[in-house]
N, C-alpha and C positions, 0 to 999 in steps of 0.2 A: 779055118784060121783059129788058132788056140789063143785064149786070153787068160792072163793071170791078173785078175782085177785088183788084188791087194797091192800090186806093184805100181798102179796108176794113180796119178794125182788128179785133182779136180779138172784141170784144163784138158788132160788126156781123155778123161771120161766124157767130157763135153763133146769131143770129136768122135768118140767110139759109139756113144749111145744112138745117134741117128743111123749108123751102119747096122747096129743090132736090130733096130726097129724095122729098117728096110728088109733085112733078112728074116724077120719074124722070129728072132731068137728069144723066145719067151722065157725059158729057164735061165738064160744068162742075164736077162734084164732083171728077173726076180732076185738072182744072186747078188747083183749090184745093190739093189735096194735092201737086201738083207745085211750086206757087209759095210755099207758106207753110211755116214751120218745123214739123217733125213734133211737137216737144215742145209747142208752143202748140196744135196741132191735137188732140193727145191730151187736153188739158184740156177742149176743146170736146166731143170725142167721148164722154167719160164722162157728159156731161150729157144725151145723147140717150136716147130710149127704146130698149130692147133690139132691137126689130124694126128701128128706124132704123139703129142701129149695125151690125146684121147686114147690112143692105142695102149700106152703105158698104164693109164689110169684104169682101163678095163681089165688088164691082165694081172694087175697087182692084187694081193690079198686085200680084202676090204678094210681091215684095220690099218694097213700101211697106207693105202690110198687116202683114207680119212685123216691120218696123221699128216701126210704130205699136204693135203688141202689146207690145213690150218696155217702152214708156213708160206703160202702164196700171197701175193699182194691182192687187194680187193678187186682191182681191175681184171686180173687174170682169173680170179675166183668167179667173177660174173660171167666171163666168157665160157668157162667150163660148165657152169650151171646151165647156161643156155644150150650147150651142146650135148649134155648128158640126157639120156632118156629118164622118164619118171621112175622106172624100176631101179636104174643105176643110181640115181640121185638119192632115192629112199634108202638103198643099201648103204651108201656112203654115210648119210646123215645118222643112220641108226648106230653107226660105229664111232660117232663123235660125241664128246662130252657136251653137255648142255651149255656150259659157259663159253666153249669154243664156237658153238653155233651162234650164240648171242653176239660174240665179238665180231664175226663177219656180217651178221645181219645189220649191225649198226652202220655199216659202210654201204649197204645195198639200197637201191631205189625201191619204192613201195611195191612195184609189180613183181620184182624178184623175191622180196620178202614173202608175198602171198604165195608165189610158186613153191617156195621152200616149205612153208608151213603146211601146204597142201600135200607135201610128200614125206612128212615125218610121221612116225607112229603116233597114235592118240596120246600115249603116255608122255612121249617127248614133246609133243605140241603143248600139252598142259604145263609141263615144266618151263618151256620157253616163254609161254604167255605169262606165267607167273613172274619169271625174271624180268620180262619186259615191263611189267606193271610197277616195278620198284622205281623210286626216284633216281634220275640219272646221277652218276658219280657216288652212289651210296653202296654200302657193302652188299645189299640185296641185289644190285644190278651187276655186280662182278663175281658173285659167289658161284660155286658149283654145287649141284645137288647130287653129285655122284661121289659117295664116300661110304666107308665101312662103319656100320653101327652095330654095337653089341648091347645086350642087356646086362645090368649089374648082377643079375641072378645066374648068368651063364657061367658054366665051368670053363676052364681053359680048353678042355677037350672039345666042348661044343663051340667055343669061340673060334678055334682053328678051322672047324668045319664051315662055320659061317664066313670066315675070311676067304677060304678057298672058293666058296660059292659066289661071293660078292666081288672078288678081286678083279675079275675081267671087266666089270663096269665101273670100278672105283678109280678115281683120279690119283689116289695115293693109298698104299697099304702100310706105310711105315707108322702111321698114327691111326688108331681106331677110337671111335667116339662112343662113350657109354651113356645110355639113357635108361630111364625107368619105364614103367608100363604106360605112362602118360606122355612119353617122348620128351620129358624134361631132361636136360643135360645134367648129368651127375658126376662126370669125370672123363678123363682120357687115359688111354693106355698105349704104350709103344709096343710094336710087334716083337721087339727083342725080349721085353719082359714076359710076354705071353709064351714065347718059345722056350724060355729057360725055366718057366714055372711048372709045377707038377700038374698033371691032368685034372686032378680032383679039386684044385683050388678054384675059388670063385673069382670072377673078374673084379668084384667089389673089393677084394682083398689086395689086389695088385694095382688097381687104377690110381691115378693121381687126381685128387679132388681140387688141388690148387691149380686151376687152369685159367687161361685167358680167353676171353670171348668178346664179340661185338654184337650189335643189333643190326637188323636189316636197314635201318635208317642212319647208321653211323657213316660219316663221310669216308670215302675210300682213301683219302690222304691219311686220316687218323688210323685206319686199318694198316696201311703200309708202315706208319711210324711204330705201331705196336709190334708188328712182325720183326722190324729192324731192331727195335730197342731190346726185345727179349730173345732175339736170335731164334725165332720160331720158323718152322717150315710150313706150318698150317695153323689157322685160327678158326674157331667155331663161329657160326653166325646164328643168332637166336631171334625168334619173333618176340612180341611183347608179352607172351606167356612163358617165356624162357624155354621154349621148345626148340630143339635143334632142327634147323631146316636147310643148312648149307655149310660150306666151308670156303675159305679163301686160302689159296696155296701160294708158295713163294714165287712161282713163275707168273702168277697173276699180279703179284706185287711189282715185279719188274716192269710190267706193262703200265701199271698205275703210276709208278715213279717217273717213267718216261713221259707219260701223258701230263702229269702235274708239272714236271720241269718245263715242258714245252709251253704249257699254259702260262706259267709264271714268266718265262722269257718273253712271250708275246705281250703280256700285260705290262711288264717293266719297260717295254719298248713302245708303249702306247698303241698296241694292236689288239683288237678284239680277237680272242682265241678262235682258231679255225680247226676243223677236223681234217684228217687226211694229210698226205704228203704235199710238199711244195709243188711238184710237177703236176699233181692231179687237181690242185686247187685252181679254179678258174679265175680269170682276170676280174670278173664281176664280184666273186667272193672276196678276193684280195682288196679290191677297192672298198667294199662294204666294211671289211675288218679294219681298215686304216683311216678312212676319211673322217670318222667321228672325232678321234683324238687330234687329227691334224686341224680340224675346224676349231676344237676347243683350245688348242695351243696357239693357233693363230689369233683367236679372240683374246686369250689371256695375255698374249704378247703386246696387246694394246697398252697394258700398264707400263711395260718397258718403254714403249714409244712416248707415253705421256711424261715419264720421268726425263727422257732425253729432251723433249720439248720444253719442259719446265726449266731445265738447266742449260738451255740453248745459249743464252748470253754468256754463261761461264765458259762453255766450250769455245765460243768465239774469242773470248779474252785470252785463253791459253789453248790454242788449237792443238798443240801436241798431246793434250789430255785424251782426245778422241782416239788416238792411235793405240792406246793401251786398253780400251774398253773390251775388244774381243778376247784378249788373253786373260783378263780378269773374269769375264763371264764363262769362258771355256774351262779355266782351272777350277773355279768353284762348282760349276755344273758337274764336272767329272768327279770331284771329291764327294759331292752329294750322292751320285750314283754308286760310287764305290762303297760308301758306308751303308746305304740302303740295301745293296746286294748282300753284304755281310750279315746284316740284321735279319733280312728276310730268310736267309739260309738258317740263321740261328733260331728263328721262329719254327721253321720246318724240322730241324734236326734236334735242337736243344729245348724246344718248347718255350722259348722266350715269350713273356707276356707283359702286361702293363706294370706288374709288380717289379719288373727289372728295369724300369725306365730310368731310375737314378744311376744304376750301374752302367747302363748304356750311355747315359748323358756324360758321366765322368770319363768313361773310356774314350768316347768319341771326342770329348773336349781335349783330352791329353794327346790323342792321335792328331787331331787338327792343329793343336798348338805346336807340336813337334814338327809336323810336316810344314806348317806355316812359317816357322822360324827358319827352317832350311831353305824354303822357297824365297823368303824375305832376303836372305843373304845373297843367294845366287842371282835373284832378279835385280837387286840393288846394284850389284857389280855389273850385271849385264847392261843396265841402263846408264849408270853413271860413268863406268869406265869404258865400255865398248859402244855406248849409244851415240846418237847424234849430238852435235854441239848445243842444240836447243834444250836438251834435257839437263837441268841443273840438279844440285843436291836435293832441293826441296821436292821437285817433281819425282825423282827417283824414290825418295822416301815415301811420298804419298801413294804411289802405285804399288810399291812393295808392301806397305802396311795394309793397304786395301786387300791385296791378295791374301795376306795372313788372316785378317779378320773375317773375310768372306769364306776362307777355307774352314775356319773354326765353325762358323754359322752353318755352312753347308754340311759338314760332318755331323753336327748335332741334329740338324733337320732330317738328314737322311737316316739317322739312327732312330729317332723317336717317332717320326710320322708313321712308319709301318706298325709300330706298337699301338699307336692311337687308333689306327685303322682297324687293327685286330680287335681292340676293345669295343669298337662300335660295330662289330660283326661284319666289317668290310674285308675284302681281300687285300692283304698287306701289299701284294705286288702292284695293285692298282694305285697305291699311294706313292709309288716309287718314282722312276725317272721323269715321267711327264709333269706331274705335280711339283716335284722337288725342283726341277729345272726352272719352272716358272717363278717359284717363290725365291729361289736363290738368285736368279738373274736380277729381279727387282731389288732385292736387298743389297746385292753387290753394288749396283749402280748408285743407290741412295747413299751407301757408305762411302763410295768413291767421291761423290760430289760434296758431301758434308766435310770430309777430310780435306778436299781441295780448297773449299771456301775457308775452312778454319786455318790451315797451314799456309796456303799460298796467298791468302787475303784477297781473293778475287770477287 
């Protein structure tokens, strides 16, 4: 049977691949992995039976199988590692970049980690152990040690020879890093500038000394911000002696941004951040991640209960007041969450800090006031014109005014609390939804009852 693989889509390949495996069509399978995107092929690969997957893994060139492995989910990676022989595992690992090995090691149990470290080359093991020693979520923990380095005294001719020698193991060749004899970073040079320069020119003459760099203990989120801000594809990582020891590339940053966004979403929802996908996270881990904030919020809600108890006689006097409590608390709580979300993103993208607190205050006040006035008018008409006969002009006014004032307070609180949290070296996301909801609920109720006592004379 003849195949023209370029005419097939992913679904068709998914059905053809098991046939080729059954017929032991090695050359055709290799052709598929040469022609198609490795990410798409990894999605087909994980649908295969383990024995079929192992067959493909063993017949592919080692650099392709290593690349394929990095795109598999951790659960499938673990199955493959257990099924591969020590020789096959070592061959694959020797063709992987150190940071890619580190990425999947973080998802593996201790016994698998030991098995992997036992099967990498001594040089690779040293690099991996060094990367594992850096603080979690730091530049050192996400950097790659596979890059092209040149000396400032190299000529262009020598540099090209070095690039060709190092290219196979380097994560990127577009940017080369220039060091002196003590490995201190002195500049960077683009491959294009090397190629168009004369052979006898020194690298020091064409390198860019105005470069961006981070240190091994720099937070990974700050690294991602620098790469994004200056539109870089790569950034250097230095130790405390300013010696070049690694790089962070744009593809690493995509992983970092995803991880940080997930962490912030978890924290804003009152969940302790967890690693791994939803389906792979156990019930026990989920309970542990959620229960602490649920307990804190339940206890903090006691204040809301005390407020309701304190004004219980006022509620009894005008029973209709209690019907509007849910809408007041819900509206103000949502407003606080909206403003905190915007400011937390501003902290991450625009580097907002405590110096911007007045600007944030003014903006959130105006936004809260504008939204509050709109909601005042609509809610007043809803209650007075379309509400029950028990709701008079004064009650409609009290409820609507409470919503407006609560909205303004919620916007301001949601805007400035993350800035205050950042000033005190806390995670701004931790000061978001859970804390703001509690504060805003209590304040809204107090405002509601004070206005009711003052206007309704109860």
